A tleap script that builds the chain and sets N, CA, C and O, in Angstrom:
source leaprc.protein.ff14SB
mol = sequence {
  NMET ASN GLU LEU LEU GLU LYS GLU ILE SER
  ASP GLN THR ILE ASN THR MET ILE GLU MET
  ASN PRO ASN ILE LYS GLU LEU THR ARG GLN
  GLU ILE LYS ASP LYS ILE VAL LEU LEU ASP
  GLY ILE LYS CYS SER ILE ASN GLN ILE LYS
  ASN ILE ILE PHE SER ASN SER MET TYR PHE
  ASN ARG THR ASN GLU GLU ILE ILE ASN LEU
  ILE ASN TYR LEU LEU GLU LYS GLY PHE GLN
  ASN LEU ASN ILE LEU PHE ASP ALA ASN PRO
  TYR ILE LEU ASN LEU ASP SER PHE GLU ILE
  ASP ASN TYR ILE ASN GLU LYS ILE LYS ASN
  LYS GLU ASN LEU GLU ASP ILE ILE ASP ASN
  LEU GLU SER ASN PRO GLU LEU PHE ASN GLU
  CILE
}
set mol.1.N position { 10.480 11.739 11.845 }
set mol.1.CA position { 9.416 12.676 11.548 }
set mol.1.C position { 9.860 13.739 10.546 }
set mol.1.O position { 9.059 14.214 9.741 }
set mol.2.N position { 11.112 14.101 10.597 }
set mol.2.CA position { 11.607 15.123 9.668 }
set mol.2.C position { 11.411 14.701 8.217 }
set mol.2.O position { 11.138 15.527 7.346 }
set mol.3.N position { 11.553 13.415 7.974 }
set mol.3.CA position { 11.370 12.904 6.614 }
set mol.3.C position { 9.946 13.186 6.126 }
set mol.3.O position { 9.744 13.488 4.950 }
set mol.4.N position { 8.978 13.090 7.006 }
set mol.4.CA position { 7.598 13.402 6.637 }
set mol.4.C position { 7.421 14.897 6.429 }
set mol.4.O position { 6.722 15.327 5.512 }
set mol.5.N position { 8.051 15.676 7.275 }
set mol.5.CA position { 7.954 17.133 7.124 }
set mol.5.C position { 8.569 17.592 5.802 }
set mol.5.O position { 8.084 18.533 5.173 }
set mol.6.N position { 9.643 16.914 5.392 }
set mol.6.CA position { 10.281 17.258 4.121 }
set mol.6.C position { 9.359 16.975 2.941 }
set mol.6.O position { 9.531 17.565 1.874 }
set mol.7.N position { 8.401 16.099 3.107 }
set mol.7.CA position { 7.423 15.808 2.048 }
set mol.7.C position { 6.250 16.783 2.128 }
set mol.7.O position { 5.206 16.572 1.509 }
set mol.8.N position { 6.438 17.841 2.892 }
set mol.8.CA position { 5.443 18.904 3.035 }
set mol.8.C position { 4.123 18.388 3.607 }
set mol.8.O position { 3.040 18.778 3.169 }
set mol.9.N position { 4.243 17.516 4.580 }
set mol.9.CA position { 3.071 17.052 5.302 }
set mol.9.C position { 2.979 17.910 6.553 }
set mol.9.O position { 3.947 18.026 7.305 }
set mol.10.N position { 1.848 18.495 6.772 }
set mol.10.CA position { 1.681 19.445 7.870 }
set mol.10.C position { 1.820 18.767 9.230 }
set mol.10.O position { 1.643 17.556 9.360 }
set mol.11.N position { 2.136 19.565 10.225 }
set mol.11.CA position { 2.213 19.061 11.602 }
set mol.11.C position { 0.875 18.462 12.016 }
set mol.11.O position { 0.834 17.427 12.682 }
set mol.12.N position { -0.205 19.103 11.627 }
set mol.12.CA position { -1.529 18.607 11.975 }
set mol.12.C position { -1.764 17.213 11.380 }
set mol.12.O position { -2.298 16.324 12.043 }
set mol.13.N position { -1.360 17.041 10.135 }
set mol.13.CA position { -1.512 15.749 9.486 }
set mol.13.C position { -0.651 14.699 10.183 }
set mol.13.O position { -1.100 13.576 10.416 }
set mol.14.N position { 0.568 15.061 10.510 }
set mol.14.CA position { 1.455 14.131 11.216 }
set mol.14.C position { 0.858 13.759 12.571 }
set mol.14.O position { 0.901 12.594 12.967 }
set mol.15.N position { 0.307 14.727 13.275 }
set mol.15.CA position { -0.320 14.439 14.567 }
set mol.15.C position { -1.503 13.489 14.422 }
set mol.15.O position { -1.707 12.613 15.263 }
set mol.16.N position { -2.275 13.659 13.367 }
set mol.16.CA position { -3.396 12.756 13.106 }
set mol.16.C position { -2.874 11.348 12.810 }
set mol.16.O position { -3.437 10.360 13.279 }
set mol.17.N position { -1.812 11.268 12.042 }
set mol.17.CA position { -1.209 9.968 11.734 }
set mol.17.C position { -0.732 9.290 13.014 }
set mol.17.O position { -0.909 8.083 13.183 }
set mol.18.N position { -0.133 10.058 13.906 }
set mol.18.CA position { 0.369 9.513 15.167 }
set mol.18.C position { -0.790 9.047 16.045 }
set mol.18.O position { -0.684 8.028 16.726 }
set mol.19.N position { -1.895 9.789 16.029 }
set mol.19.CA position { -3.080 9.351 16.780 }
set mol.19.C position { -3.569 8.002 16.264 }
set mol.19.O position { -3.965 7.139 17.048 }
set mol.20.N position { -3.540 7.824 14.961 }
set mol.20.CA position { -4.002 6.577 14.352 }
set mol.20.C position { -2.986 5.451 14.533 }
set mol.20.O position { -3.353 4.280 14.630 }
set mol.21.N position { -1.713 5.819 14.578 }
set mol.21.CA position { -0.636 4.824 14.688 }
set mol.21.C position { 0.495 5.397 15.539 }
set mol.21.O position { 1.449 5.957 14.999 }
set mol.22.N position { 0.401 5.263 16.854 }
set mol.22.CA position { 1.427 5.821 17.749 }
set mol.22.C position { 2.829 5.269 17.506 }
set mol.22.O position { 3.813 5.890 17.908 }
set mol.23.N position { 2.931 4.123 16.860 }
set mol.23.CA position { 4.241 3.534 16.573 }
set mol.23.C position { 5.102 4.427 15.682 }
set mol.23.O position { 6.325 4.287 15.665 }
set mol.24.N position { 4.485 5.326 14.955 }
set mol.24.CA position { 5.228 6.215 14.061 }
set mol.24.C position { 6.271 7.010 14.835 }
set mol.24.O position { 7.348 7.300 14.315 }
set mol.25.N position { 5.953 7.360 16.067 }
set mol.25.CA position { 6.891 8.149 16.878 }
set mol.25.C position { 8.199 7.402 17.127 }
set mol.25.O position { 9.236 8.022 17.362 }
set mol.26.N position { 8.149 6.087 17.077 }
set mol.26.CA position { 9.321 5.262 17.372 }
set mol.26.C position { 10.195 4.999 16.142 }
set mol.26.O position { 11.296 4.461 16.261 }
set mol.27.N position { 9.709 5.376 14.982 }
set mol.27.CA position { 10.451 5.103 13.749 }
set mol.27.C position { 11.643 6.037 13.604 }
set mol.27.O position { 11.589 7.211 13.971 }
set mol.28.N position { 12.706 5.490 13.066 }
set mol.28.CA position { 13.871 6.321 12.775 }
set mol.28.C position { 13.656 7.050 11.454 }
set mol.28.O position { 12.783 6.693 10.663 }
set mol.29.N position { 14.444 8.046 11.241 }
set mol.29.CA position { 14.407 8.787 9.973 }
set mol.29.C position { 14.617 7.833 8.797 }
set mol.29.O position { 13.951 7.943 7.768 }
set mol.30.N position { 15.552 6.897 8.964 }
set mol.30.CA position { 15.857 5.951 7.891 }
set mol.30.C position { 14.685 5.019 7.620 }
set mol.30.O position { 14.411 4.702 6.463 }
set mol.31.N position { 13.990 4.573 8.659 }
set mol.31.CA position { 12.846 3.689 8.475 }
set mol.31.C position { 11.727 4.392 7.702 }
set mol.31.O position { 11.093 3.792 6.833 }
set mol.32.N position { 11.496 5.645 8.019 }
set mol.32.CA position { 10.487 6.420 7.291 }
set mol.32.C position { 10.923 6.606 5.844 }
set mol.32.O position { 10.135 6.435 4.913 }
set mol.33.N position { 12.187 6.957 5.675 }
set mol.33.CA position { 12.715 7.163 4.325 }
set mol.33.C position { 12.599 5.876 3.501 }
set mol.33.O position { 12.231 5.921 2.328 }
set mol.34.N position { 12.912 4.735 4.114 }
set mol.34.CA position { 12.825 3.456 3.397 }
set mol.34.C position { 11.409 3.183 2.902 }
set mol.34.O position { 11.219 2.700 1.786 }
set mol.35.N position { 10.417 3.493 3.735 }
set mol.35.CA position { 9.023 3.273 3.331 }
set mol.35.C position { 8.643 4.187 2.163 }
set mol.35.O position { 7.919 3.779 1.254 }
set mol.36.N position { 9.130 5.403 2.198 }
set mol.36.CA position { 8.861 6.351 1.114 }
set mol.36.C position { 9.560 5.900 -0.162 }
set mol.36.O position { 8.994 6.003 -1.250 }
set mol.37.N position { 10.786 5.401 -0.036 }
set mol.37.CA position { 11.542 4.922 -1.194 }
set mol.37.C position { 10.829 3.741 -1.851 }
set mol.37.O position { 10.833 3.626 -3.077 }
set mol.38.N position { 10.218 2.863 -1.054 }
set mol.38.CA position { 9.475 1.741 -1.631 }
set mol.38.C position { 8.332 2.241 -2.517 }
set mol.38.O position { 8.094 1.696 -3.595 }
set mol.39.N position { 7.641 3.258 -2.067 }
set mol.39.CA position { 6.551 3.826 -2.870 }
set mol.39.C position { 7.094 4.552 -4.090 }
set mol.39.O position { 6.523 4.479 -5.178 }
set mol.40.N position { 8.191 5.243 -3.897 }
set mol.40.CA position { 8.834 5.933 -5.011 }
set mol.40.C position { 9.283 4.920 -6.072 }
set mol.40.O position { 9.255 5.211 -7.267 }
set mol.41.N position { 9.695 3.738 -5.625 }
set mol.41.CA position { 10.173 2.696 -6.531 }
set mol.41.C position { 9.110 2.146 -7.459 }
set mol.41.O position { 9.428 1.571 -8.500 }
set mol.42.N position { 7.857 2.315 -7.093 }
set mol.42.CA position { 6.768 1.888 -7.993 }
set mol.42.C position { 6.142 3.099 -8.680 }
set mol.42.O position { 5.003 3.065 -9.145 }
set mol.43.N position { 6.927 4.161 -8.724 }
set mol.43.CA position { 6.582 5.375 -9.471 }
set mol.43.C position { 5.429 6.173 -8.880 }
set mol.43.O position { 4.665 6.808 -9.607 }
set mol.44.N position { 5.308 6.138 -7.542 }
set mol.44.CA position { 4.316 6.993 -6.894 }
set mol.44.C position { 4.806 8.438 -6.942 }
set mol.44.O position { 5.977 8.716 -6.684 }
set mol.45.N position { 3.912 9.337 -7.270 }
set mol.45.CA position { 4.232 10.761 -7.231 }
set mol.45.C position { 4.261 11.214 -5.777 }
set mol.45.O position { 3.830 10.480 -4.887 }
set mol.46.N position { 4.759 12.401 -5.538 }
set mol.46.CA position { 4.780 12.946 -4.180 }
set mol.46.C position { 3.357 13.020 -3.633 }
set mol.46.O position { 3.123 12.679 -2.473 }
set mol.47.N position { 2.416 13.457 -4.448 }
set mol.47.CA position { 1.020 13.530 -3.995 }
set mol.47.C position { 0.453 12.157 -3.672 }
set mol.47.O position { -0.281 12.007 -2.696 }
set mol.48.N position { 0.784 11.152 -4.478 }
set mol.48.CA position { 0.323 9.796 -4.200 }
set mol.48.C position { 0.924 9.281 -2.889 }
set mol.48.O position { 0.230 8.666 -2.079 }
set mol.49.N position { 2.210 9.538 -2.690 }
set mol.49.CA position { 2.873 9.110 -1.451 }
set mol.49.C position { 2.205 9.763 -0.251 }
set mol.49.O position { 1.922 9.097 0.745 }
set mol.50.N position { 1.957 11.047 -0.343 }
set mol.50.CA position { 1.282 11.753 0.754 }
set mol.50.C position { -0.079 11.142 1.040 }
set mol.50.O position { -0.428 10.903 2.196 }
set mol.51.N position { -0.846 10.891 -0.010 }
set mol.51.CA position { -2.175 10.318 0.167 }
set mol.51.C position { -2.096 8.933 0.804 }
set mol.51.O position { -2.862 8.616 1.714 }
set mol.52.N position { -1.177 8.124 0.325 }
set mol.52.CA position { -1.055 6.755 0.823 }
set mol.52.C position { -0.672 6.742 2.294 }
set mol.52.O position { -1.302 6.048 3.092 }
set mol.53.N position { 0.350 7.500 2.658 }
set mol.53.CA position { 0.821 7.423 4.047 }
set mol.53.C position { -0.111 8.166 5.002 }
set mol.53.O position { -0.209 7.796 6.172 }
set mol.54.N position { -0.790 9.196 4.532 }
set mol.54.CA position { -1.744 9.867 5.407 }
set mol.54.C position { -2.988 9.009 5.600 }
set mol.54.O position { -3.485 8.872 6.717 }
set mol.55.N position { -3.484 8.439 4.523 }
set mol.55.CA position { -4.698 7.627 4.603 }
set mol.55.C position { -4.468 6.322 5.358 }
set mol.55.O position { -5.368 5.814 6.026 }
set mol.56.N position { -3.273 5.794 5.245 }
set mol.56.CA position { -2.977 4.488 5.839 }
set mol.56.C position { -1.659 4.558 6.613 }
set mol.56.O position { -0.636 4.044 6.161 }
set mol.57.N position { -1.696 5.190 7.767 }
set mol.57.CA position { -0.473 5.297 8.568 }
set mol.57.C position { -0.015 3.934 9.087 }
set mol.57.O position { 1.126 3.798 9.529 }
set mol.58.N position { -0.883 2.931 9.040 }
set mol.58.CA position { -0.491 1.582 9.450 }
set mol.58.C position { 0.531 0.981 8.486 }
set mol.58.O position { 1.179 -0.015 8.806 }
set mol.59.N position { 0.671 1.575 7.329 }
set mol.59.CA position { 1.699 1.171 6.364 }
set mol.59.C position { 3.068 1.124 7.028 }
set mol.59.O position { 3.893 0.270 6.702 }
set mol.60.N position { 3.308 2.034 7.951 }
set mol.60.CA position { 4.611 2.104 8.607 }
set mol.60.C position { 4.868 0.940 9.554 }
set mol.60.O position { 6.003 0.745 9.987 }
set mol.61.N position { 3.842 0.163 9.884 }
set mol.61.CA position { 4.019 -1.007 10.741 }
set mol.61.C position { 4.501 -2.222 9.964 }
set mol.61.O position { 4.988 -3.189 10.551 }
set mol.62.N position { 4.367 -2.173 8.667 }
set mol.62.CA position { 4.778 -3.291 7.823 }
set mol.62.C position { 6.291 -3.307 7.665 }
set mol.62.O position { 6.931 -2.255 7.639 }
set mol.63.N position { 6.854 -4.491 7.562 }
set mol.63.CA position { 8.286 -4.566 7.287 }
set mol.63.C position { 8.508 -4.285 5.810 }
set mol.63.O position { 7.608 -4.459 4.988 }
set mol.64.N position { 9.705 -3.855 5.489 }
set mol.64.CA position { 10.029 -3.623 4.084 }
set mol.64.C position { 9.894 -4.917 3.289 }
set mol.64.O position { 9.444 -4.906 2.143 }
set mol.65.N position { 10.284 -6.020 3.898 }
set mol.65.CA position { 10.184 -7.321 3.237 }
set mol.65.C position { 8.721 -7.662 2.911 }
set mol.65.O position { 8.430 -8.164 1.826 }
set mol.66.N position { 7.817 -7.392 3.837 }
set mol.66.CA position { 6.394 -7.657 3.588 }
set mol.66.C position { 5.877 -6.818 2.426 }
set mol.66.O position { 5.125 -7.307 1.583 }
set mol.67.N position { 6.279 -5.571 2.386 }
set mol.67.CA position { 5.833 -4.677 1.317 }
set mol.67.C position { 6.416 -5.111 -0.022 }
set mol.67.O position { 5.713 -5.142 -1.032 }
set mol.68.N position { 7.694 -5.445 -0.026 }
set mol.68.CA position { 8.343 -5.897 -1.260 }
set mol.68.C position { 7.700 -7.187 -1.754 }
set mol.68.O position { 7.458 -7.340 -2.951 }
set mol.69.N position { 7.423 -8.114 -0.843 }
set mol.69.CA position { 6.760 -9.370 -1.229 }
set mol.69.C position { 5.389 -9.102 -1.839 }
set mol.69.O position { 5.018 -9.720 -2.837 }
set mol.70.N position { 4.643 -8.186 -1.243 }
set mol.70.CA position { 3.324 -7.836 -1.771 }
set mol.70.C position { 3.445 -7.225 -3.170 }
set mol.70.O position { 2.730 -7.618 -4.091 }
set mol.71.N position { 4.338 -6.280 -3.315 }
set mol.71.CA position { 4.535 -5.631 -4.621 }
set mol.71.C position { 4.929 -6.665 -5.672 }
set mol.71.O position { 4.363 -6.692 -6.765 }
set mol.72.N position { 5.893 -7.510 -5.341 }
set mol.72.CA position { 6.343 -8.533 -6.297 }
set mol.72.C position { 5.208 -9.493 -6.648 }
set mol.72.O position { 5.051 -9.870 -7.810 }
set mol.73.N position { 4.427 -9.884 -5.664 }
set mol.73.CA position { 3.299 -10.782 -5.913 }
set mol.73.C position { 2.302 -10.135 -6.884 }
set mol.73.O position { 1.876 -10.762 -7.853 }
set mol.74.N position { 1.940 -8.887 -6.615 }
set mol.74.CA position { 0.973 -8.203 -7.477 }
set mol.74.C position { 1.499 -8.079 -8.904 }
set mol.74.O position { 0.754 -8.276 -9.864 }
set mol.75.N position { 2.779 -7.754 -9.041 }
set mol.75.CA position { 3.368 -7.647 -10.375 }
set mol.75.C position { 3.378 -9.004 -11.074 }
set mol.75.O position { 3.085 -9.091 -12.266 }
set mol.76.N position { 3.716 -10.062 -10.337 }
set mol.76.CA position { 3.727 -11.414 -10.923 }
set mol.76.C position { 2.338 -11.832 -11.391 }
set mol.76.O position { 2.206 -12.532 -12.394 }
set mol.77.N position { 1.315 -11.413 -10.680 }
set mol.77.CA position { -0.057 -11.773 -11.050 }
set mol.77.C position { -0.559 -10.959 -12.238 }
set mol.77.O position { -1.574 -11.301 -12.844 }
set mol.78.N position { 0.145 -9.892 -12.568 }
set mol.78.CA position { -0.242 -9.110 -13.733 }
set mol.78.C position { -0.822 -7.747 -13.432 }
set mol.78.O position { -1.309 -7.067 -14.336 }
set mol.79.N position { -0.779 -7.335 -12.173 }
set mol.79.CA position { -1.247 -5.992 -11.853 }
set mol.79.C position { -0.276 -4.973 -12.448 }
set mol.79.O position { 0.936 -5.186 -12.480 }
set mol.80.N position { -0.832 -3.885 -12.907 }
set mol.80.CA position { -0.026 -2.806 -13.474 }
set mol.80.C position { -0.363 -1.519 -12.736 }
set mol.80.O position { -1.396 -1.429 -12.072 }
set mol.81.N position { 0.493 -0.544 -12.852 }
set mol.81.CA position { 0.243 0.774 -12.255 }
set mol.81.C position { -0.091 0.668 -10.765 }
set mol.81.O position { -1.131 1.146 -10.312 }
set mol.82.N position { 0.807 0.037 -10.021 }
set mol.82.CA position { 0.580 -0.120 -8.588 }
set mol.82.C position { 0.472 1.226 -7.889 }
set mol.82.O position { -0.196 1.342 -6.862 }
set mol.83.N position { 1.118 2.233 -8.435 }
set mol.83.CA position { 1.011 3.570 -7.836 }
set mol.83.C position { -0.445 4.043 -7.835 }
set mol.83.O position { -0.917 4.601 -6.844 }
set mol.84.N position { -1.137 3.826 -8.917 }
set mol.84.CA position { -2.539 4.228 -9.018 }
set mol.84.C position { -3.410 3.340 -8.132 }
set mol.84.O position { -4.333 3.820 -7.473 }
set mol.85.N position { -3.113 2.052 -8.122 }
set mol.85.CA position { -3.877 1.108 -7.303 }
set mol.85.C position { -3.766 1.456 -5.820 }
set mol.85.O position { -4.778 1.512 -5.121 }
set mol.86.N position { -2.544 1.690 -5.332 }
set mol.86.CA position { -2.341 2.008 -3.914 }
set mol.86.C position { -2.883 3.391 -3.560 }
set mol.86.O position { -3.331 3.616 -2.436 }
set mol.87.N position { -2.841 4.306 -4.508 }
set mol.87.CA position { -3.401 5.632 -4.261 }
set mol.87.C position { -4.926 5.530 -4.124 }
set mol.87.O position { -5.531 6.209 -3.294 }
set mol.88.N position { -5.528 4.682 -4.940 }
set mol.88.CA position { -6.987 4.511 -4.904 }
set mol.88.C position { -7.440 3.764 -3.644 }
set mol.88.O position { -8.527 4.017 -3.125 }
set mol.89.N position { -6.602 2.844 -3.159 }
set mol.89.CA position { -6.938 2.097 -1.946 }
set mol.89.C position { -5.636 1.790 -1.186 }
set mol.89.O position { -5.060 0.714 -1.346 }
set mol.90.N position { -5.183 2.736 -0.364 }
set mol.90.CA position { -3.920 2.549 0.372 }
set mol.90.C position { -3.922 1.358 1.326 }
set mol.90.O position { -2.860 0.890 1.735 }
set mol.91.N position { -5.099 0.869 1.682 }
set mol.91.CA position { -5.193 -0.245 2.631 }
set mol.91.C position { -4.768 -1.574 2.029 }
set mol.91.O position { -4.582 -2.551 2.754 }
set mol.92.N position { -4.613 -1.622 0.715 }
set mol.92.CA position { -4.084 -2.820 0.067 }
set mol.92.C position { -2.711 -3.142 0.658 }
set mol.92.O position { -2.337 -4.308 0.777 }
set mol.93.N position { -1.974 -2.110 1.021 }
set mol.93.CA position { -0.630 -2.301 1.570 }
set mol.93.C position { -0.630 -2.996 2.928 }
set mol.93.O position { 0.433 -3.381 3.414 }
set mol.94.N position { -1.777 -3.163 3.541 }
set mol.94.CA position { -1.875 -3.881 4.812 }
set mol.94.C position { -2.069 -5.383 4.600 }
set mol.94.O position { -2.011 -6.161 5.552 }
set mol.95.N position { -2.294 -5.778 3.368 }
set mol.95.CA position { -2.556 -7.183 3.060 }
set mol.95.C position { -1.258 -7.944 2.828 }
set mol.95.O position { -0.237 -7.377 2.440 }
set mol.96.N position { -1.332 -9.242 3.078 }
set mol.96.CA position { -0.234 -10.137 2.720 }
set mol.96.C position { -0.579 -10.795 1.396 }
set mol.96.O position { -1.749 -10.938 1.041 }
set mol.97.N position { 0.450 -11.189 0.680 }
set mol.97.CA position { 0.229 -11.788 -0.635 }
set mol.97.C position { -0.626 -13.042 -0.541 }
set mol.97.O position { -1.424 -13.300 -1.443 }
set mol.98.N position { -0.485 -13.838 0.531 }
set mol.98.CA position { -1.278 -15.059 0.636 }
set mol.98.C position { -2.771 -14.752 0.759 }
set mol.98.O position { -3.601 -15.553 0.329 }
set mol.99.N position { -3.119 -13.606 1.338 }
set mol.99.CA position { -4.535 -13.237 1.450 }
set mol.99.C position { -5.129 -12.946 0.077 }
set mol.99.O position { -6.244 -13.369 -0.232 }
set mol.100.N position { -4.387 -12.232 -0.727 }
set mol.100.CA position { -4.840 -11.927 -2.085 }
set mol.100.C position { -4.863 -13.208 -2.914 }
set mol.100.O position { -5.770 -13.421 -3.719 }
set mol.101.N position { -3.869 -14.047 -2.713 }
set mol.101.CA position { -3.800 -15.311 -3.433 }
set mol.101.C position { -5.003 -16.195 -3.098 }
set mol.101.O position { -5.578 -16.822 -3.988 }
set mol.102.N position { -5.382 -16.245 -1.830 }
set mol.102.CA position { -6.561 -17.023 -1.433 }
set mol.102.C position { -7.815 -16.487 -2.117 }
set mol.102.O position { -8.647 -17.259 -2.592 }
set mol.103.N position { -7.946 -15.171 -2.163 }
set mol.103.CA position { -9.092 -14.527 -2.811 }
set mol.103.C position { -9.137 -14.898 -4.297 }
set mol.103.O position { -10.178 -15.290 -4.825 }
set mol.104.N position { -7.993 -14.767 -4.951 }
set mol.104.CA position { -7.913 -15.071 -6.387 }
set mol.104.C position { -8.224 -16.546 -6.633 }
set mol.104.O position { -8.960 -16.884 -7.560 }
set mol.105.N position { -7.663 -17.421 -5.802 }
set mol.105.CA position { -7.900 -18.861 -5.975 }
set mol.105.C position { -9.373 -19.223 -5.798 }
set mol.105.O position { -9.887 -20.096 -6.498 }
set mol.106.N position { -10.046 -18.563 -4.872 }
set mol.106.CA position { -11.484 -18.800 -4.699 }
set mol.106.C position { -12.258 -18.381 -5.944 }
set mol.106.O position { -13.188 -19.064 -6.372 }
set mol.107.N position { -11.863 -17.260 -6.511 }
set mol.107.CA position { -12.534 -16.789 -7.730 }
set mol.107.C position { -12.286 -17.753 -8.893 }
set mol.107.O position { -13.183 -18.019 -9.693 }
set mol.108.N position { -11.063 -18.271 -8.974 }
set mol.108.CA position { -10.725 -19.228 -10.034 }
set mol.108.C position { -11.532 -20.515 -9.856 }
set mol.108.O position { -11.984 -21.108 -10.835 }
set mol.109.N position { -11.710 -20.944 -8.605 }
set mol.109.CA position { -12.534 -22.134 -8.328 }
set mol.109.C position { -13.968 -21.927 -8.801 }
set mol.109.O position { -14.659 -22.882 -9.157 }
set mol.110.N position { -14.404 -20.679 -8.802 }
set mol.110.CA position { -15.752 -20.345 -9.271 }
set mol.110.C position { -15.774 -20.067 -10.770 }
set mol.110.O position { -16.677 -19.413 -11.291 }
set mol.111.N position { -14.746 -20.588 -11.447 }
set mol.111.CA position { -14.673 -20.538 -12.919 }
set mol.111.C position { -14.385 -19.145 -13.481 }
set mol.111.O position { -14.664 -18.877 -14.650 }
set mol.112.N position { -13.831 -18.264 -12.657 }
set mol.112.CA position { -13.450 -16.949 -13.179 }
set mol.112.C position { -12.041 -17.026 -13.745 }
set mol.112.O position { -11.207 -17.794 -13.265 }
set mol.113.N position { -11.794 -16.247 -14.737 }
set mol.113.CA position { -10.521 -16.174 -15.432 }
set mol.113.C position { -9.580 -15.231 -14.668 }
set mol.113.O position { -10.008 -14.176 -14.199 }
set mol.114.N position { -8.292 -15.611 -14.540 }
set mol.114.CA position { -7.331 -14.801 -13.799 }
set mol.114.C position { -7.261 -13.371 -14.327 }
set mol.114.O position { -7.247 -12.420 -13.545 }
set mol.115.N position { -7.219 -13.217 -15.628 }
set mol.115.CA position { -7.129 -11.875 -16.209 }
set mol.115.C position { -8.345 -11.030 -15.840 }
set mol.115.O position { -8.221 -9.835 -15.571 }
set mol.116.N position { -9.511 -11.653 -15.830 }
set mol.116.CA position { -10.736 -10.939 -15.465 }
set mol.116.C position { -10.729 -10.553 -13.989 }
set mol.116.O position { -11.193 -9.472 -13.625 }
set mol.117.N position { -10.209 -11.426 -13.151 }
set mol.117.CA position { -10.120 -11.138 -11.713 }
set mol.117.C position { -9.203 -9.939 -11.485 }
set mol.117.O position { -9.535 -9.024 -10.732 }
set mol.118.N position { -8.047 -9.959 -12.145 }
set mol.118.CA position { -7.078 -8.865 -12.006 }
set mol.118.C position { -7.681 -7.571 -12.533 }
set mol.118.O position { -7.593 -6.532 -11.878 }
set mol.119.N position { -8.291 -7.625 -13.707 }
set mol.119.CA position { -8.930 -6.430 -14.282 }
set mol.119.C position { -9.988 -5.868 -13.345 }
set mol.119.O position { -10.089 -4.656 -13.156 }
set mol.120.N position { -10.766 -6.758 -12.768 }
set mol.120.CA position { -11.831 -6.329 -11.866 }
set mol.120.C position { -11.253 -5.662 -10.614 }
set mol.120.O position { -11.753 -4.627 -10.174 }
set mol.121.N position { -10.210 -6.250 -10.048 }
set mol.121.CA position { -9.581 -5.663 -8.861 }
set mol.121.C position { -8.918 -4.318 -9.178 }
set mol.121.O position { -8.969 -3.386 -8.376 }
set mol.122.N position { -8.301 -4.233 -10.351 }
set mol.122.CA position { -7.679 -2.961 -10.740 }
set mol.122.C position { -8.717 -1.885 -11.008 }
set mol.122.O position { -8.507 -0.719 -10.675 }
set mol.123.N position { -9.819 -2.265 -11.599 }
set mol.123.CA position { -10.877 -1.306 -11.919 }
set mol.123.C position { -11.689 -0.905 -10.689 }
set mol.123.O position { -12.261 0.184 -10.635 }
set mol.124.N position { -11.728 -1.792 -9.715 }
set mol.124.CA position { -12.513 -1.565 -8.504 }
set mol.124.C position { -11.651 -1.857 -7.274 }
set mol.124.O position { -11.871 -2.862 -6.598 }
set mol.125.N position { -10.684 -1.006 -6.974 }
set mol.125.CA position { -9.765 -1.280 -5.861 }
set mol.125.C position { -10.442 -1.479 -4.508 }
set mol.125.O position { -9.853 -2.057 -3.595 }
set mol.126.N position { -11.673 -1.003 -4.381 }
set mol.126.CA position { -12.395 -1.202 -3.129 }
set mol.126.C position { -12.701 -2.681 -2.891 }
set mol.126.O position { -13.001 -3.068 -1.762 }
set mol.127.N position { -12.632 -3.508 -3.927 }
set mol.127.CA position { -12.860 -4.950 -3.774 }
set mol.127.C position { -11.804 -5.589 -2.876 }
set mol.127.O position { -12.049 -6.635 -2.275 }
set mol.128.N position { -10.634 -4.965 -2.783 }
set mol.128.CA position { -9.598 -5.476 -1.899 }
set mol.128.C position { -10.067 -5.448 -0.446 }
set mol.128.O position { -9.550 -6.197 0.383 }
set mol.129.N position { -11.024 -4.607 -0.135 }
set mol.129.CA position { -11.547 -4.552 1.233 }
set mol.129.C position { -12.292 -5.825 1.612 }
set mol.129.O position { -12.502 -6.089 2.796 }
set mol.130.N position { -12.689 -6.610 0.627 }
set mol.130.CA position { -13.364 -7.887 0.881 }
set mol.130.C position { -12.388 -8.977 1.277 }
set mol.130.O position { -12.787 -10.027 1.779 }
set mol.131.N position { -11.128 -8.729 1.053 }
set mol.131.CA position { -10.101 -9.749 1.299 }
set mol.131.C position { -9.767 -9.811 2.778 }
set mol.131.O position { -8.923 -10.609 3.188 }
savepdb mol mol.pdb
quit
């Protein structure tokens, strides 16, 4: 929890996060730090990190491997500025790469172009909620 406090997240906000995801109480300082470092690694600002983890406290339930796989998948598909994408829709971090891949493949089957699909998802991050 101290790691969250160091990011200037209020006690009230932390309590709300714990209400939404009680598992946070069980996390070690290092586990919290690792999750923050993953976001920092894709160039999230402190404000973006705060928004992402406050809006989506379930992010802390994901393994680092799952998050890294998702990030790598999105980059391989051509997504850019993941910091902006995750800030706009933090719930994307709850998805697995195969779910996004299934969505993209369905769109391709409907004769949509991969670049257009990616552009559309980047421009409208709320579309990830359909996945």
